[in-house]
Steps between C-alpha positions, in 0.01 A plus 500: 500500500412134487766249565528213261602172644743307292445131480815309577521204265714209610812450297467245224793295631326458839178381340686253281694373803180444700338315210805276460509437874131400498559275197795324663296453818213342305734267309674385818166459678370285215813284484513423870126467554428136573156414363288275714415158368191580300455166329152445368370148511213385283285194530187389326183410684303210364187542714208709388408813699152361562646192671699719738189700589310180574785367717543809719177506696434738789585228752834422335585869480434542875723200585780598260833591656760720330814336370830624641674703236876457455717773648720637228802683625872499460655157481767394740836444329498139622143431382469361149247647261202282426486359150227652285276241334523499120232698324 
Protein backbone atom coordinates (compact mmCIF):
# COMPACT_ATOMS: atom_id res chain seq x y z
CA UNK A 1 0.00 0.00 0.00
CA UNK A 2 1.14 3.51 -0.72
CA UNK A 3 1.54 5.88 2.11
CA UNK A 4 0.05 9.30 1.73
CA UNK A 5 1.91 12.12 3.30
CA UNK A 6 -0.25 14.64 5.00
CA UNK A 7 0.74 18.23 4.58
CA UNK A 8 0.93 20.01 7.88
CA UNK A 9 -0.48 23.50 7.45
CA UNK A 10 0.61 26.11 9.95
CA UNK A 11 -2.11 27.28 12.27
CA UNK A 12 -3.82 30.45 11.17
CA UNK A 13 -3.03 32.21 14.45
CA UNK A 14 0.71 31.64 13.92
CA UNK A 15 0.62 33.05 10.41
CA UNK A 16 -1.30 36.11 11.57
CA UNK A 17 1.16 36.61 14.44
CA UNK A 18 4.16 36.47 12.08
CA UNK A 19 2.54 38.94 9.69
CA UNK A 20 1.79 41.35 12.54
CA UNK A 21 5.33 40.96 13.85
CA UNK A 22 6.77 41.75 10.40
CA UNK A 23 4.43 44.76 10.08
CA UNK A 24 5.43 46.16 13.47
CA UNK A 25 9.10 45.67 12.59
CA UNK A 26 8.68 47.57 9.31
CA UNK A 27 6.81 50.44 11.01
CA UNK A 28 9.45 50.78 13.73
CA UNK A 29 12.25 50.54 11.17
CA UNK A 30 10.65 53.30 9.10
CA UNK A 31 10.08 55.58 12.10
CA UNK A 32 13.60 55.33 13.45
CA UNK A 33 15.39 55.33 10.11
CA UNK A 34 17.25 58.60 9.81
CA UNK A 35 17.34 59.63 6.15
CA UNK A 36 20.57 61.13 4.94
CA UNK A 37 20.57 64.73 3.86
CA UNK A 38 19.53 64.35 0.25
CA UNK A 39 19.02 68.00 -0.58
CA UNK A 40 19.09 68.71 -4.28
CA UNK A 41 20.55 72.01 -5.32
CA UNK A 42 19.81 73.56 -8.68
CA UNK A 43 21.59 76.31 -10.49
CA UNK A 44 21.32 77.71 -13.97
CA UNK A 45 24.25 77.93 -16.33
CA UNK A 46 24.42 80.99 -18.51
CA UNK A 47 27.27 79.86 -20.79
CA UNK A 48 26.63 78.01 -24.00
CA UNK A 49 27.90 74.42 -24.36
CA UNK A 50 29.95 75.43 -27.40
CA UNK A 51 31.87 78.01 -25.33
CA UNK A 52 32.79 75.36 -22.77
CA UNK A 53 34.07 73.05 -25.51
CA UNK A 54 36.21 75.85 -26.93
CA UNK A 55 37.62 76.68 -23.48
CA UNK A 56 38.64 73.14 -22.50
CA UNK A 57 41.44 72.41 -24.92
CA UNK A 58 43.65 69.31 -24.71
CA UNK A 59 46.38 71.30 -22.98
CA UNK A 60 44.02 72.66 -20.32
CA UNK A 61 42.58 69.20 -19.73
CA UNK A 62 46.08 67.76 -19.17
CA UNK A 63 46.94 70.52 -16.66
CA UNK A 64 43.60 70.36 -14.83
CA UNK A 65 43.70 69.22 -11.21
CA UNK A 66 40.73 67.68 -9.40
CA UNK A 67 38.97 69.76 -6.78
CA UNK A 68 38.86 68.34 -3.26
CA UNK A 69 35.36 67.18 -2.55
CA UNK A 70 33.85 67.89 0.87
CA UNK A 71 33.77 64.97 3.29
CA UNK A 72 30.22 64.49 4.43
CA UNK A 73 29.90 62.53 7.61
CA UNK A 74 28.34 62.82 11.00
CA UNK A 75 28.58 66.26 12.55
CA UNK A 76 30.18 66.76 15.90
CA UNK A 77 27.70 67.92 18.54
CA UNK A 78 29.78 71.07 19.07
CA UNK A 79 30.04 71.87 15.35
CA UNK A 80 27.33 74.13 13.97
CA UNK A 81 25.58 73.23 10.75
CA UNK A 82 26.45 75.39 7.79
CA UNK A 83 23.69 77.67 6.59
CA UNK A 84 22.21 76.65 3.24
CA UNK A 85 22.12 79.48 0.70
CA UNK A 86 18.59 80.52 -0.31
CA UNK A 87 17.33 78.95 -3.50
